[in-house]
Every structure is written in structure tokens, then in C-alpha cells.
C-alpha positions in Angstrom: 122.1 -56.1 237.2 118.4 -54.8 236.5 115.6 -56.5 238.0 115.5 -58.6 236.3 118.5 -60.2 236.5 118.1 -60.1 240.5 115.0 -61.8 241.0 116.0 -66.1 241.6 119.5 -65.0 243.2 120.5 -65.2 246.8 122.6 -62.7 248.1 124.6 -62.1 251.3 124.1 -58.7 253.2 126.3 -57.9 256.0 125.3 -55.6 258.5 127.8 -56.0 261.0 125.2 -57.3 263.9 123.0 -58.3 261.1 124.4 -60.9 258.0 121.5 -62.4 255.8 121.0 -64.8 253.0 118.9 -63.0 251.0 116.6 -64.8 248.0 114.6 -62.9 245.7 112.6 -64.8 244.5 110.4 -62.8 241.9 109.5 -59.2 242.1 107.1 -59.2 245.2 108.7 -62.2 247.3 112.0 -63.1 249.1 112.6 -65.2 251.3 115.6 -64.2 254.0 117.9 -66.7 256.5 119.8 -65.2 259.2 123.6 -66.2 259.5 124.3 -64.0 262.5 121.1 -62.5 264.6 123.3 -60.2 266.9 120.8 -59.6 269.4 117.9 -58.4 266.9 116.9 -62.6 265.5 117.4 -65.7 266.7 120.5 -67.2 264.4 118.9 -69.6 261.9 115.8 -67.6 261.4 114.0 -67.9 257.9 111.1 -66.3 256.7 109.4 -65.3 253.3 107.7 -62.6 252.8 106.3 -59.3 250.3 108.5 -57.1 249.5 108.0 -53.8 247.0 111.2 -52.9 245.3 111.6 -49.9 243.1 114.2 -49.3 240.3 116.3 -45.4 241.5 118.4 -46.1 239.4 120.5 -48.8 237.1 121.8 -51.6 239.9 120.2 -49.2 242.4 116.6 -50.6 244.3 114.6 -49.5 247.2 113.2 -52.8 249.1 110.9 -52.8 252.0 109.0 -55.4 254.0 107.0 -56.1 257.1 108.2 -59.3 259.3 105.5 -61.3 261.3 107.1 -59.7 264.0 105.9 -56.3 263.0 109.5 -55.3 262.2 109.1 -53.0 259.4 112.3 -52.5 256.9 113.7 -50.7 254.4 116.9 -51.6 251.9 118.9 -49.3 249.5 120.5 -52.1 248.0 123.1 -50.5 245.6 124.6 -53.6 243.4 127.1 -51.6 241.2 129.1 -50.6 244.7 128.2 -53.2 247.0 126.5 -51.2 249.4 123.5 -52.2 251.4 121.5 -49.2 254.0 119.2 -50.5 256.2 116.3 -48.7 258.0 115.0 -51.3 260.5 111.9 -50.2 262.8 111.5 -53.2 265.7 108.0 -54.3 266.9 108.3 -51.6 269.9 109.1 -48.5 267.6 112.6 -48.5 268.6 114.2 -47.2 264.8 117.7 -48.7 263.7 119.8 -47.6 260.9 122.2 -50.3 259.1 125.1 -49.7 256.5 126.7 -52.5 255.0 128.0 -54.9 252.4 125.9 -56.9 249.5 127.2 -59.3 246.9 125.9 -62.1 245.2 126.1 -65.9 246.3 125.2 -67.5 243.1 
């Protein structure tokens, strides 16, 4: 899946304690909606963020952003295998490492 094939589409990211709908609006902009936030973020929270994305190899992307809360997130999105590796630094500096799945919603 090329970056152009991802743009304009929505994906379900299931990281166990955290489930999100991710919409890649452009190469520089993404909106996420929290479906299940666990104790990390309220269910239903929606935010549009500026992203940086690098293609690691075909169908694998490294995407990062900073949220309004101050949290920083880096995702390794492997669309070929449907795997998602997420590294989060919470506003208080606490690091989290989550692994799950990612798949198309549309």
C-alpha cells in the first residue's frame, strides 16, 4: 500500500488497552478518534494532528506526532502484515510500548 493509497482512508488501530480510528487526511495531517481509551485517554476523544511520515519499505511507515496534551507518539505501521508498533511518551515523561493490529475501515 503506497502512501498515496493510505491518504484519504480510515484504519482501525487496536493496541489492546487503546483502540483508535485513524484517518490519514494528507501526508502531513491525520485525525484520530479514540474508540477505547482504557485509562490513557477518554473514549470518543478526537484530535487532528500534524504528522511526519517516512516510508521504511513498501507497506511499512514510520509516523510520528505530538498531541495537544503534550504526549508524543511514534507508530511503525506495517500494512502488509496488519501490525502496529506504538511508542508513546506521556506528558509526564512516562514511556509506553504497545503492539497491536491495524487494518482498513474503508
